C-alpha positions as CSV (number, residue, x, y, z in Angstrom):
1,M,1.4,-45.5,-63.7
2,K,2.2,-48.4,-61.2
3,K,4.9,-46.2,-59.6
4,I,2.4,-43.4,-59.1
5,L,0.0,-45.7,-57.4
6,I,2.7,-47.1,-55.1
7,V,3.9,-43.6,-54.2
8,A,0.3,-42.4,-53.6
9,S,-0.4,-45.5,-51.4
10,V,2.7,-45.0,-49.3
11,A,1.9,-41.3,-48.9
12,I,-1.7,-42.1,-47.7
13,L,-0.5,-44.8,-45.3
14,A,2.1,-42.4,-43.9
15,L,-0.5,-39.7,-43.3
16,C,-2.9,-42.1,-41.7
17,G,-0.1,-43.2,-39.3
18,C,0.5,-39.6,-38.1
19,T,-1.5,-38.8,-35.0
20,P,-1.5,-35.1,-34.0
21,K,0.1,-34.2,-30.6
22,A,-3.2,-33.4,-29.1
23,D,-4.6,-36.9,-29.9
24,K,-1.6,-38.6,-28.3
25,A,-2.0,-36.5,-25.2
26,A,-5.7,-37.3,-25.1
27,E,-4.8,-41.0,-25.1
28,V,-2.6,-40.4,-22.1
29,A,-5.4,-38.5,-20.4
30,S,-7.8,-41.4,-21.0
31,D,-5.3,-43.9,-19.7
32,F,-4.7,-41.8,-16.6
33,L,-8.5,-41.6,-15.9
34,S,-8.9,-45.3,-16.5
35,D,-6.2,-46.1,-14.0
36,F,-7.5,-43.5,-11.5
37,F,-11.1,-44.8,-11.5
38,N,-9.8,-48.4,-11.3
39,M,-8.0,-47.3,-8.2
40,D,-4.6,-48.1,-9.7
41,Y,-3.0,-45.0,-8.3
42,A,0.6,-46.0,-9.0
43,G,-0.4,-46.5,-12.6
44,A,-2.2,-43.2,-12.7
45,A,0.8,-41.5,-11.1
46,A,3.0,-42.7,-13.9
47,F,1.2,-40.4,-16.3
48,C,1.9,-37.3,-14.1
49,T,4.7,-35.0,-13.4
50,D,6.5,-35.7,-10.2
51,D,4.6,-33.0,-8.3
52,I,1.2,-34.3,-9.4
53,A,2.2,-37.9,-8.8
54,A,3.4,-37.1,-5.3
55,M,0.1,-35.3,-4.5
56,L,-1.8,-38.3,-5.8
57,R,0.1,-40.8,-3.7
58,D,-0.1,-38.6,-0.6
59,T,-3.8,-37.8,-0.9
60,I,-5.0,-41.3,-1.5
61,A,-3.9,-43.9,1.0
62,A,-5.0,-47.4,0.4
63,G,-5.9,-48.3,3.9
64,D,-7.8,-45.3,5.1
65,Y,-11.2,-46.8,5.4
66,P,-13.2,-47.3,8.6
67,S,-14.3,-50.8,7.5
68,E,-14.0,-53.3,4.7
69,E,-17.6,-52.7,3.8
70,I,-17.0,-49.0,3.2
71,R,-13.8,-49.8,1.3
72,A,-15.8,-52.2,-1.0
73,K,-18.4,-49.5,-1.7
74,V,-15.8,-46.9,-2.5
75,V,-14.1,-49.4,-4.9
76,E,-17.4,-50.2,-6.6
77,A,-18.4,-46.5,-6.9
78,S,-15.0,-45.6,-8.3
79,R,-14.9,-48.4,-10.8
80,K,-18.4,-47.7,-12.0
81,T,-17.8,-44.0,-12.5
82,T,-17.5,-43.2,-16.2
83,F,-15.6,-40.5,-18.0
84,K,-15.4,-39.2,-21.6
85,V,-12.6,-37.2,-23.2
86,L,-14.4,-34.3,-25.0
87,S,-11.6,-32.5,-26.7
88,S,-7.9,-31.9,-26.8
89,A,-6.2,-28.9,-28.2
90,L,-2.6,-27.9,-28.6
91,D,-1.7,-24.5,-27.0
92,E,0.6,-23.2,-29.7
93,E,2.2,-20.7,-27.4
94,S,3.2,-23.1,-24.6
95,G,3.3,-26.4,-26.5
96,D,1.0,-27.9,-23.8
97,V,-2.1,-29.8,-24.6
98,V,-5.3,-29.0,-22.9
99,V,-7.7,-31.9,-22.5
100,N,-11.4,-31.3,-21.7
101,Y,-13.3,-34.3,-20.2
102,E,-16.4,-35.1,-18.2
103,I,-17.0,-37.5,-15.4
104,V,-20.3,-39.1,-14.5
105,P,-20.2,-40.4,-10.9
106,Y,-21.6,-43.8,-10.3
107,G,-25.3,-43.6,-9.7
108,A,-25.7,-40.1,-11.2
109,A,-27.7,-39.2,-14.2
110,K,-25.8,-38.6,-17.4
111,S,-27.1,-35.1,-17.4
112,S,-25.1,-34.4,-14.2
113,A,-21.7,-34.9,-15.9
114,I,-19.0,-32.8,-14.3
115,R,-16.6,-31.1,-16.7
116,H,-12.9,-30.9,-16.0
117,T,-9.7,-29.9,-17.7
118,M,-6.2,-31.2,-17.5
119,R,-3.0,-29.9,-19.0
120,L,-0.3,-32.1,-20.4
121,V,3.3,-31.3,-21.4
122,R,5.8,-33.4,-23.3
123,I,8.7,-34.4,-21.1
124,E,11.5,-36.6,-22.5
125,G,9.2,-37.9,-25.2
126,D,6.3,-38.7,-23.0
127,W,3.1,-36.7,-22.3
128,K,2.8,-36.0,-18.6
129,I,-0.1,-34.4,-16.7
130,T,0.9,-31.1,-15.2
131,S,-2.4,-29.9,-13.8
132,L,-5.9,-31.1,-13.1
133,E,-8.6,-28.5,-12.9
């Protein structure tokens, strides 16, 4: 009886430790969005494929603000923007994970959330963002 309980406990713990692929990809998506809205673009780029990372680095230059006051307002608005991962699903055909999320810009009503989708693929053991829609 004791052996059965031990085997059952180990099996339950093993199952609890298994996180589906879609959940792990959703964690990466959430980490990317956190870095992005905290304006850590190098950190955000690390979660992307080379093409997306290069586009991110090229599009967002750190010093392109007309004044320090405007830069400070942009930083505040970005950091106070909220997001929520709504769902993640494995595309059985491609092996990619599609993550649906919403963004509520700073100062906007929650009802004005903007829905987006990102696609992630597993590259050398890591989930990487391949597209932002």
